[in-house]
C-alpha positions in Angstrom: 106.2 72.2 136.9 105.4 74.9 134.3 102.4 77.1 134.2 100.7 74.9 131.7 101.2 71.7 133.7 100.2 73.4 136.9 97.0 74.9 135.5 96.1 71.6 133.8 96.8 69.5 136.9 94.8 71.9 139.1 91.9 71.9 136.7 91.9 68.1 136.5 91.8 67.9 140.3 88.9 70.4 140.5 86.9 68.5 137.9 87.6 65.1 139.5 86.6 66.4 142.9 83.4 68.3 141.9 82.1 66.2 139.0 83.4 62.7 139.5 83.5 62.2 135.7 83.6 58.8 134.0 86.5 58.7 131.5 86.7 55.7 129.2 89.4 54.9 126.6 92.4 56.9 127.7 94.6 54.1 126.2 93.3 55.1 122.8 95.3 58.4 122.8 98.5 58.0 120.8 101.6 58.1 123.0 103.7 60.1 120.5 103.4 62.3 117.5 100.8 64.7 116.4 97.1 63.7 116.8 93.7 65.3 116.3 91.0 65.2 118.9 87.5 65.5 117.5 84.7 65.8 120.1 81.1 66.5 119.9 80.2 69.9 121.4 77.5 70.4 124.0 79.0 73.0 126.4 81.2 76.1 126.7 83.3 74.0 129.1 84.0 71.1 126.7 87.4 72.3 125.6 88.6 72.8 129.2 87.3 69.4 130.2 89.0 67.6 127.3 92.3 69.5 127.9 92.3 68.7 131.6 91.4 65.0 131.3 93.4 63.9 128.3 96.7 62.1 129.1 98.6 64.4 126.6 98.2 68.2 126.0 95.6 69.2 123.5 95.3 72.7 122.1 91.9 74.1 121.3 90.9 77.5 119.8 89.1 80.0 122.0 87.5 83.3 121.2 90.1 86.1 121.0 88.0 88.1 123.4 89.0 85.7 126.2 92.5 87.0 125.8 91.9 90.7 125.6 89.7 91.5 128.5 90.6 94.3 131.0 90.7 94.5 134.8 90.9 91.6 137.2 88.4 89.4 135.4 90.1 89.9 132.1 93.5 89.1 133.5 92.1 86.0 135.2 90.5 84.7 132.0 93.6 85.4 129.9 95.8 83.6 132.4 93.5 80.6 132.6 93.0 80.1 128.8 96.7 80.6 128.2 97.4 78.2 131.1 95.4 75.4 129.6 96.9 75.8 126.1 94.1 77.6 124.3 94.8 79.5 121.1 93.1 82.8 120.4 91.2 83.1 117.1 88.9 85.6 115.6 85.6 83.9 114.9 83.3 84.3 111.9 85.9 85.5 109.4 86.9 83.4 106.5 90.5 84.6 106.5 90.8 83.9 110.2 89.4 80.4 109.7 92.0 79.6 107.1 94.8 80.9 109.3 93.4 78.8 112.2 93.7 75.6 110.2 97.3 76.6 109.2 98.1 77.1 112.9 96.8 73.6 113.7 98.7 72.2 110.8 102.0 73.6 112.2 101.3 72.1 115.6 100.5 68.7 114.2 103.7 68.7 112.2 105.6 69.6 115.4 104.1 66.5 117.0 101.5 68.2 119.2 97.9 67.3 119.9 95.2 69.7 118.7 91.4 69.7 119.2 88.8 70.7 116.7 85.0 70.5 116.9 83.7 69.2 113.6 80.2 70.6 114.4 81.7 74.1 114.7 79.7 75.6 117.5 78.0 73.8 120.4 74.7 72.0 120.0 71.9 73.7 122.0 69.3 71.0 121.3 71.4 67.9 121.9 71.5 66.8 118.3 74.8 65.8 116.6 75.1 68.1 113.6 76.8 67.4 110.3 80.6 67.9 110.5 82.4 70.7 108.7 85.3 69.6 106.6 88.1 71.4 108.3 88.9 68.3 110.3 89.0 66.2 107.1 91.4 68.7 105.6 93.7 68.4 108.6 93.6 64.6 108.6 94.3 64.2 104.9 96.9 67.0 104.8 99.0 65.6 107.7 98.1 62.0 108.0 97.7 62.5 111.8 95.4 60.0 113.5 92.0 61.4 114.5 90.8 60.5 118.0 87.0 60.7 118.2 85.6 61.8 121.6 82.1 61.5 122.9 81.0 63.9 125.6 77.8 63.1 127.5 76.2 65.3 130.1 78.5 68.3 129.8 75.5 70.4 128.9 74.2 70.0 132.4 77.3 71.7 133.8 76.3 75.1 132.4 73.0 75.2 130.5 73.0 77.7 127.7 70.8 80.1 129.6 72.7 80.0 132.9 75.8 82.1 133.9 77.0 79.8 136.7 78.5 76.4 136.6 76.8 73.6 138.5 78.9 70.5 139.3 77.4 67.5 137.6 78.6 64.0 136.7 79.5 63.7 133.0 81.1 61.1 130.8 84.0 61.3 128.3 84.4 58.4 125.9 87.6 58.3 123.8 87.4 56.1 120.7 90.0 54.2 118.9 92.1 56.5 116.6 91.1 56.7 112.9 93.8 56.7 110.3 93.6 58.1 106.8 96.1 58.2 104.0 98.2 61.3 103.9 97.6 63.1 100.6 98.9 66.6 101.4 96.8 69.7 100.8 96.0 68.7 97.2 93.0 66.4 97.8 89.5 66.6 96.5 86.5 68.1 98.4 84.7 64.7 98.1 87.6 63.0 99.8 87.5 65.6 102.6 83.8 65.1 103.0 84.2 61.3 103.1 86.8 61.5 105.9 84.7 64.0 107.9 81.6 61.8 107.7 83.6 58.8 108.9 84.8 60.9 111.9 81.2 62.0 112.7 80.0 58.4 112.5 82.6 57.4 115.1 81.5 60.3 117.4 77.9 59.2 117.0 78.7 55.7 118.0 80.3 57.0 121.2 77.5 59.4 122.2 74.4 57.7 120.8 73.1 61.2 119.9 70.3 61.6 117.3 71.8 62.9 114.1 70.8 66.2 112.5 70.7 66.3 108.7 72.3 69.7 108.3 74.9 72.0 109.8 74.6 73.7 113.2 73.4 77.3 112.5 73.5 78.5 116.1 75.8 81.4 117.1 79.5 80.5 117.2 80.7 80.2 120.8 
């Protein structure tokens, strides 16, 4: 068993033992080929939870600072995030965002699973915010199926103003995959917007969250 499989298996066992999560819809994850996981975002821990509980590996981005820390704590964080398959990215820079999408594009074309939060950063008030169109760009460019995921209760694991994690029950609902025509990178912005809105509608159906009319302006996690 490799480092990735060992870290993922250990994390899954820890989550199952401490949180007793309810996971619905595992059969909706494609068994082969590239796929895009699109969850709502309530907690710093969401990526780790999805990565651990999905039946196939899913790569999410994580702040580059998690990979560059010093000392024992820095080494531990770097080892963990590398172990669960996270990809370092510099946040808040347009060039970095473009490169991030290109990285995901390459992984999808290689047949891997990738995760992207359409909302961008986590919701601190529980609302489901308008989706940013990067997920629509990926779906149309690659033709990869999009698997909507609804996370409920993960915000209670580590509230925004708390440093420590508190084991709590949460639910992960995996919706049926959404398929969109592959157009390549030369598609229109309205087409990208339409696809993104369809993905957000699917997430909202899974979570039952109240919808916000605009984008999430909170600080990027």
